[in-house]
Backbone as CSV, one residue per row, in Angstrom:
resi,resn,N_x,N_y,N_z,CA_x,CA_y,CA_z,C_x,C_y,C_z
1,MET,-44.506,-71.732,-23.605,-45.218,-71.235,-24.752,-46.676,-71.623,-24.622
2,THR,-47.551,-70.710,-24.899,-48.966,-70.970,-24.706,-49.665,-71.501,-25.953
3,GLU,-49.028,-71.411,-27.110,-49.653,-71.884,-28.337,-49.462,-73.387,-28.482
4,ASP,-50.187,-73.988,-29.443,-50.058,-75.431,-29.621,-48.661,-75.797,-30.105
5,ASN,-48.289,-77.041,-29.927,-46.934,-77.498,-30.225,-46.624,-77.581,-31.710
6,ASN,-47.623,-77.424,-32.578,-47.393,-77.509,-34.014,-47.040,-76.164,-34.638
7,THR,-47.007,-75.113,-33.848,-46.664,-73.797,-34.362,-45.216,-73.810,-34.824
8,GLN,-44.982,-73.331,-36.040,-43.634,-73.410,-36.587,-42.894,-72.083,-36.597
9,ILE,-43.608,-70.978,-36.684,-42.980,-69.663,-36.652,-43.752,-68.818,-35.646
10,VAL,-43.049,-68.277,-34.652,-43.727,-67.498,-33.610,-42.954,-66.227,-33.288
11,ASN,-43.667,-65.266,-32.777,-43.072,-64.041,-32.281,-42.269,-64.378,-31.029
12,LEU,-41.114,-63.752,-30.862,-40.271,-64.040,-29.696,-41.001,-63.821,-28.377
13,SER,-41.915,-62.881,-28.345,-42.620,-62.593,-27.094,-43.510,-63.749,-26.639
14,LYS,-43.776,-64.700,-27.510,-44.601,-65.860,-27.157,-43.780,-66.986,-26.531
15,LEU,-42.456,-66.839,-26.520,-41.587,-67.910,-26.042,-41.183,-67.700,-24.592
16,ASN,-40.815,-68.807,-23.948,-40.306,-68.771,-22.578,-39.379,-69.967,-22.388
17,SER,-38.971,-70.218,-21.174,-37.994,-71.282,-20.928,-38.502,-72.667,-21.323
18,SER,-39.799,-72.861,-21.362,-40.327,-74.168,-21.764,-40.301,-74.359,-23.280
19,SER,-39.897,-73.343,-24.019,-39.855,-73.409,-25.482,-38.516,-73.890,-26.027
20,THR,-37.558,-74.111,-25.160,-36.191,-74.396,-25.587,-36.079,-75.607,-26.501
21,SER,-36.793,-76.671,-26.209,-36.644,-77.892,-27.011,-37.127,-77.712,-28.444
22,LYS,-38.070,-76.819,-28.676,-38.608,-76.617,-30.025,-38.058,-75.390,-30.736
23,PHE,-37.577,-74.396,-29.981,-37.137,-73.151,-30.607,-35.706,-72.762,-30.251
24,GLY,-35.038,-73.552,-29.441,-33.650,-73.278,-29.096,-33.503,-72.334,-27.918
25,GLY,-32.329,-72.373,-27.346,-32.051,-71.595,-26.150,-32.019,-70.101,-26.372
26,LYS,-31.424,-69.667,-27.466,-31.309,-68.227,-27.705,-32.686,-67.588,-27.856
27,ALA,-33.535,-68.172,-28.687,-34.873,-67.614,-28.902,-35.696,-67.660,-27.616
28,SER,-35.605,-68.763,-26.901,-36.362,-68.892,-25.652,-35.902,-67.870,-24.621
29,ASN,-34.601,-67.668,-24.532,-34.080,-66.676,-23.586,-34.462,-65.257,-23.989
30,LEU,-34.480,-64.979,-25.285,-34.941,-63.662,-25.727,-36.406,-63.460,-25.349
31,GLY,-37.204,-64.510,-25.480,-38.600,-64.439,-25.049,-38.719,-64.160,-23.566
32,GLU,-37.886,-64.811,-22.778,-37.885,-64.566,-21.328,-37.533,-63.108,-21.028
33,LEU,-36.537,-62.573,-21.729,-36.146,-61.179,-21.515,-37.286,-60.226,-21.870
34,ILE,-37.920,-60.466,-23.014,-39.045,-59.624,-23.437,-40.152,-59.666,-22.391
35,ASN,-40.481,-60.868,-21.939,-41.579,-61.031,-20.984,-41.257,-60.491,-19.595
36,SER,-39.978,-60.272,-19.317,-39.620,-59.678,-18.024,-39.483,-58.157,-18.125
37,GLY,-39.768,-57.605,-19.306,-39.784,-56.157,-19.461,-38.515,-55.549,-20.020
38,ILE,-37.550,-56.360,-20.364,-36.303,-55.840,-20.929,-36.527,-55.517,-22.406
39,ASN,-35.985,-54.395,-22.839,-36.163,-53.940,-24.214,-35.325,-54.798,-25.162
40,VAL,-35.998,-55.586,-25.976,-35.358,-56.468,-26.957,-36.005,-56.179,-28.308
41,PRO,-35.210,-56.066,-29.369,-35.813,-55.834,-30.692,-36.815,-56.936,-31.048
42,GLU,-37.855,-56.550,-31.779,-38.852,-57.526,-32.197,-38.210,-58.575,-33.092
43,GLY,-38.765,-59.763,-33.054,-38.241,-60.826,-33.895,-39.134,-62.045,-33.845
44,PHE,-38.700,-63.076,-34.526,-39.459,-64.315,-34.570,-38.504,-65.483,-34.463
45,ALA,-39.067,-66.643,-34.194,-38.274,-67.864,-34.104,-38.909,-68.931,-34.982
46,ILE,-38.066,-69.765,-35.535,-38.511,-70.872,-36.378,-38.329,-72.168,-35.602
47,ASN,-39.366,-72.965,-35.565,-39.353,-74.256,-34.898,-38.225,-75.127,-35.462
48,THR,-37.567,-75.898,-34.609,-36.459,-76.739,-35.059,-36.905,-77.773,-36.090
49,ASP,-38.139,-78.259,-35.982,-38.637,-79.221,-36.978,-38.694,-78.588,-38.365
50,LEU,-39.153,-77.355,-38.440,-39.214,-76.645,-39.719,-37.806,-76.427,-40.271
51,TYR,-36.885,-76.064,-39.403,-35.497,-75.847,-39.817,-34.886,-77.122,-40.401
52,PHE,-35.032,-78.238,-39.692,-34.450,-79.487,-40.179,-35.160,-79.991,-41.430
53,ASP,-36.451,-79.741,-41.543,-37.181,-80.095,-42.759,-36.625,-79.310,-43.946
54,PHE,-36.365,-78.029,-43.735,-35.768,-77.201,-44.780,-34.398,-77.745,-45.192
55,LEU,-33.578,-78.087,-44.205,-32.248,-78.617,-44.521,-32.338,-79.911,-45.326
56,ASN,-33.233,-80.788,-44.934,-33.377,-82.060,-45.647,-33.841,-81.863,-47.082
57,LYS,-34.720,-80.917,-47.304,-35.233,-80.675,-48.652,-34.263,-79.866,-49.502
58,SER,-33.306,-79.206,-48.863,-32.346,-78.377,-49.595,-31.151,-79.167,-50.105
59,ASN,-30.949,-80.340,-49.584,-29.771,-81.134,-49.976,-30.119,-82.236,-50.930
């Protein structure tokens, strides 16, 4: 991922294999597919820190 590490919501096309620790394997792999030219529906990914913060505040 080329953006700074504090980005919490990103377009899937900005992700790659180095994004796995912050955005998960599925989102990172979808980013890899998009960047290799495979037709993948547009989407976004939420940083794992944001997800866990949401869970903590929801309970």
